[in-house]
C-alpha positions in Angstrom: -34.0 -12.1 15.0 -31.1 -14.4 14.3 -33.0 -16.2 11.6 -33.8 -12.9 10.0 -30.1 -11.8 10.1 -28.9 -15.1 8.6 -31.5 -14.8 5.9 -30.3 -11.3 5.1 -26.7 -12.4 5.0 -27.6 -15.3 2.7 -29.5 -13.1 0.4 -26.6 -10.6 0.2 -24.1 -13.4 -0.4 -26.2 -14.5 -3.4 -26.2 -11.0 -4.8 -22.7 -9.8 -4.2 -21.4 -11.0 -7.6 -23.9 -8.7 -9.2 -22.9 -5.7 -7.0 -21.7 -2.7 -9.1 -20.2 0.2 -7.2 -21.0 3.6 -8.7 -17.7 5.4 -8.1 -16.9 8.6 -10.1 -14.1 8.7 -12.6 -12.6 11.5 -10.4 -12.5 9.3 -7.3 -10.8 6.5 -9.2 -8.3 8.9 -10.8 -7.7 10.5 -7.3 -7.0 7.1 -5.8 -4.5 6.3 -8.5 -2.7 9.6 -8.0 -2.5 9.0 -4.3 -1.1 5.5 -4.7 1.5 6.8 -7.2 2.5 9.5 -4.7 2.6 7.0 -1.9 5.0 4.8 -3.8 7.0 7.9 -4.8 7.3 8.7 -1.1 8.4 5.2 -0.2 11.2 5.4 -2.8 12.3 8.8 -1.5 13.1 7.1 1.8 14.8 4.1 0.1 18.6 3.8 -0.2 20.7 1.3 -2.0 21.8 0.2 1.5 18.3 -0.8 2.2 18.7 -3.7 -0.1 21.8 -5.0 1.7 19.9 -7.9 3.2 19.4 -9.2 -0.4 23.2 -9.9 -0.4 23.7 -10.4 3.3 20.8 -12.7 3.9 19.7 -14.0 0.4 18.0 -17.1 1.7 15.8 -15.2 4.1 14.8 -12.8 1.3 14.2 -15.7 -1.1 12.1 -17.7 1.4 10.1 -14.5 2.3 9.3 -13.8 -1.3 8.2 -17.4 -2.0 6.0 -17.3 1.1 4.6 -14.0 0.0 3.7 -14.9 -3.5 3.1 -18.7 -3.3 2.4 -19.9 0.3 0.0 -17.0 1.4 -2.0 -17.0 -1.9 -2.1 -20.8 -1.9 -3.6 -20.8 1.6 -6.0 -18.0 0.6 -7.2 -20.2 -2.3 -7.8 -23.1 0.1 -9.7 -20.7 2.4 -11.9 -19.5 -0.4 -12.8 -23.1 -1.3 -13.3 -24.1 2.4 -15.7 -21.2 3.0 -17.3 -21.5 -0.4 -17.3 -17.8 -0.9 -18.8 -16.2 -4.0 -16.6 -15.6 -7.0 -16.1 -11.8 -6.5 -15.2 -12.3 -2.8 -12.7 -15.0 -3.8 -11.2 -12.6 -6.5 -10.9 -9.8 -3.9 -9.2 -12.1 -1.4 -6.7 -13.5 -4.0 -6.1 -10.0 -5.4 -5.0 -8.8 -1.9 -2.9 -11.9 -1.4 -1.0 -11.4 -4.6 -0.2 -7.7 -3.9 3.2 -6.8 -2.5 3.9 -5.5 1.0 3.2 -1.9 1.6 5.2 0.8 3.5 2.8 0.3 6.5 4.7 -3.0 7.2 7.9 -1.0 7.8 6.1 1.4 10.2 4.5 -1.5 12.1 7.8 -3.4 12.3 9.4 -0.2 13.7 6.7 0.1 16.3 7.0 -3.6 17.2 10.7 -3.2 17.7 11.4 -5.6 14.8 14.2 -5.8 12.3 13.4 -2.6 10.2 16.3 -3.2 7.8 15.0 -6.6 6.8 11.5 -5.2 6.5 12.6 -2.4 4.2 14.6 -4.8 2.1 11.7 -7.2 1.6 9.3 -4.4 0.9 11.6 -3.0 -1.8 12.2 -6.4 -3.4 8.5 -7.4 -3.3 7.4 -4.1 -4.9 10.0 -4.4 -7.7 8.9 -8.0 -8.4 5.2 -7.1 -8.2 5.2 -5.5 -11.6 5.4 -8.9 -13.2 4.6 -11.3 -10.4 1.3 -9.8 -9.1 -0.6 -10.1 -12.4 0.7 -13.6 -13.1 0.0 -14.8 -9.6 -3.5 -13.4 -9.7 -4.3 -15.1 -13.0 -2.8 -18.4 -11.7 -4.4 -18.6 -8.3 -7.8 -17.3 -9.5 -7.8 -19.9 -12.2 -7.8 -22.6 -9.5 -11.1 -21.3 -8.0 -13.9 -22.3 -10.3 -16.2 -19.4 -9.3 -13.4 -16.8 -9.6 -12.2 -18.3 -12.9 -15.7 -18.1 -14.4 -15.8 -14.4 -13.6 -12.4 -13.8 -15.1 -13.6 -15.5 -18.3 -16.6 -13.2 -18.4 -14.6 -10.0 -18.1 -11.7 -11.3 -20.3 -9.0 -9.9 -18.1 -5.7 -9.6 -19.9 -2.6 -10.1 -17.6 -0.7 -7.7 -19.9 -3.2 -5.0 -19.1 -2.7 -5.6 -15.4 1.1 -5.6 -15.9 0.8 -2.2 -17.6 -1.4 -0.8 -14.8 0.9 -2.1 -12.0 4.0 -0.8 -13.9 2.4 2.7 -14.0 1.3 2.5 -10.3 4.4 1.0 -8.9 7.3 1.0 -11.4 7.1 4.5 -12.6 6.6 6.4 -9.3 9.1 4.1 -7.5 11.8 4.7 -10.1 11.1 8.4 -10.0 11.5 8.4 -6.3 14.7 6.5 -6.4 16.1 8.9 -9.0 15.2 11.9 -6.8 16.7 10.2 -3.7 19.9 9.6 -5.7 20.2 13.0 -7.3 18.9 15.1 -4.4 19.3 13.1 -1.1 18.8 16.1 1.1 15.5 17.1 -0.5 14.4 13.4 -0.5 15.1 13.1 3.2 13.2 16.2 4.1 10.2 15.6 1.9 9.9 11.9 2.4 8.9 12.5 6.0 5.8 14.2 4.9 4.9 12.6 1.5 4.3 9.1 2.9 2.1 10.0 6.0 0.2 12.5 4.0 -0.6 10.2 1.1 -1.5 7.4 3.6 -4.0 9.7 5.3 -5.4 10.8 1.9 -5.8 7.2 0.8 -7.7 6.2 4.0 -9.9 9.3 3.6 -10.7 8.3 0.0 -11.5 4.7 1.0 -13.6 5.8 4.0 -15.3 8.5 1.9 -16.1 6.1 -0.8 -17.6 3.6 1.7 -19.6 6.4 3.4 -21.1 7.3 0.0 -22.1 3.7 -0.3 -23.2 3.1 3.3 -26.2 1.1 2.4 -24.0 -1.3 0.5 -21.6 -1.5 3.5 -24.5 -2.4 5.8 -25.9 -5.0 3.4 -22.7 -6.8 2.6 -20.4 -6.5 5.6 -21.8 -9.8 7.0 -20.8 -11.6 3.9 -17.1 -10.6 3.9 -16.1 -10.1 7.5 -15.3 -13.7 8.3 -13.3 -14.3 5.1 -11.3 -11.1 5.6 -10.5 -11.7 9.3 -9.6 -15.3 8.6 -7.4 -14.4 5.7 -5.6 -11.7 7.7 -4.9 -14.2 10.5 -3.6 -16.7 8.0 -1.3 -14.1 6.4 0.1 -13.0 9.7 0.5 -16.6 10.7 2.4 -17.4 7.5 4.8 -14.5 8.2 5.4 -15.6 11.7 5.8 -19.2 10.7 8.3 -18.3 7.9 10.4 -16.4 10.4 10.4 -19.4 12.7 11.3 -21.7 9.9 14.2 -19.5 8.9 15.2 -19.5 12.6 15.3 -15.7 12.7 15.7 -13.9 16.0 12.7 -12.2 17.6 13.0 -8.9 15.6 13.4 -10.7 12.3 10.4 -12.9 12.9 8.3 -9.8 13.7 9.5 -8.1 10.5 8.5 -11.2 8.4 5.1 -11.3 10.2 4.2 -7.8 9.0 5.8 -8.2 5.6 3.6 -11.2 4.8 0.7 -10.2 6.9 0.3 -6.5 5.8 -0.5 -6.1 2.1 -0.5 -3.1 -0.2 -4.3 -2.9 -0.1 -4.2 0.6 -1.7 -2.8 -1.0 -4.8 -5.4 -3.8 -4.5 -8.2 -1.2 -4.4 -6.8 0.7 -7.4 -6.6 -2.6 -9.4 -10.0 -3.6 -8.3 -11.5 -0.3 -9.4 -9.6 -0.4 -12.7 -10.4 -4.0 -13.7 -13.3 -5.2 -11.5 -15.5 -2.1 -11.2 -18.5 -4.1 -12.3 -17.7 -6.8 -9.7 -18.2 -4.6 -6.7 -17.5 -7.5 -4.4 -13.8 -7.4 -5.4 -13.6 -3.6 -4.5 -15.5 -4.1 -1.3 -13.2 -6.9 -0.1 -10.0 -5.0 -1.0 -11.2 -1.8 0.7 -12.4 -3.5 4.0 -9.2 -5.6 4.0 -7.2 -2.4 4.0 -9.1 -1.0 7.0 -8.9 -4.2 9.0 -5.2 -4.6 8.0 -4.5 -1.3 9.8 -6.5 -2.3 12.9 -5.0 -5.7 13.3 -1.5 -4.6 12.5 -1.5 -1.8 15.0 -2.9 -4.0 17.7 -0.3 -6.7 17.2 2.6 -4.1 16.9 1.4 -2.4 20.1 1.2 -5.7 21.9 4.7 -6.7 20.7 6.2 -3.3 21.6 5.7 -4.0 25.3 7.3 -7.4 25.1 11.0 -8.2 25.0 12.5 -9.7 21.8 15.2 -12.3 21.3 18.1 -10.0 20.3 20.4 -12.9 19.4 22.0 -13.2 16.0 20.1 -14.4 13.0 20.8 -18.1 12.5 20.7 -17.7 8.8 23.3 -15.3 7.5 24.5 -12.5 9.7 23.1 -10.8 12.7 20.0 -8.7 12.1 20.8 -5.2 10.9 19.4 -2.1 12.5 18.1 0.9 10.5 19.4 4.2 11.5 16.7 6.2 9.9 13.6 7.2 11.9 10.2 5.9 10.7 7.5 8.1 11.9 
């Protein structure tokens, strides 16, 4: 039985680069709209004060960004080489690693009794930088994996096309949300409570629905990607925790960095995968499953941390960790 299973996994691994997911244009458009609405909702709940840690604790923010866009993708690259994954799997893993943090990291930080203000600041900064950094980082790190680089050559991916897509998916809705929050703060506060949770649920339904429609593909290829996805998630969370310790943050600050670096905006990764790697179904498959596992592992860790005391002492770099007075549901 085990020999048969290993043989099936080996065969699937050999074929995953040839996998092509037949997703309708309507599903892809719907996913993009939901992501845009999600980022709009994030911006509705963002205030200029949320970026105060950029001024109050600039070194923490800087180290966090470097760890997010350099250390985590670099370790992911080494993992793809160590596991000798196929090119599309490597691309999917690196795509996720090069995406910014999502609003889910703020929610998990709040649940884990972490430093929500630091989490929100890092999420805002990473999403602003993502417009330029994500495409460049993806091209750079993928170019260091021979199998991934060969696939990129075949599809002739233009970083400028990716920049345009990311700008539309992140920059435009985020800027619109900030404008609404500035001009109509009362409306933004009331609607922001519903927009973010609703769009997150819609996105999960789209991902699950898409996978349900391709259930035979899920069964065939899950064995190929489960180990790389789980290992990468552990590494990402570990990088976040280690960065917090290196910065000598208090317990809440370390928890915030753990989720900021360990929880990716996999919704953006799925949209980019659908937009640029639709014929490389392995990329979409990895991004979608990463998103589902991200939620499971993040909730488990946040729940475990919630019941454990934190070191409430002052942050040893900069000032004491700030608290956020807004409720995150």
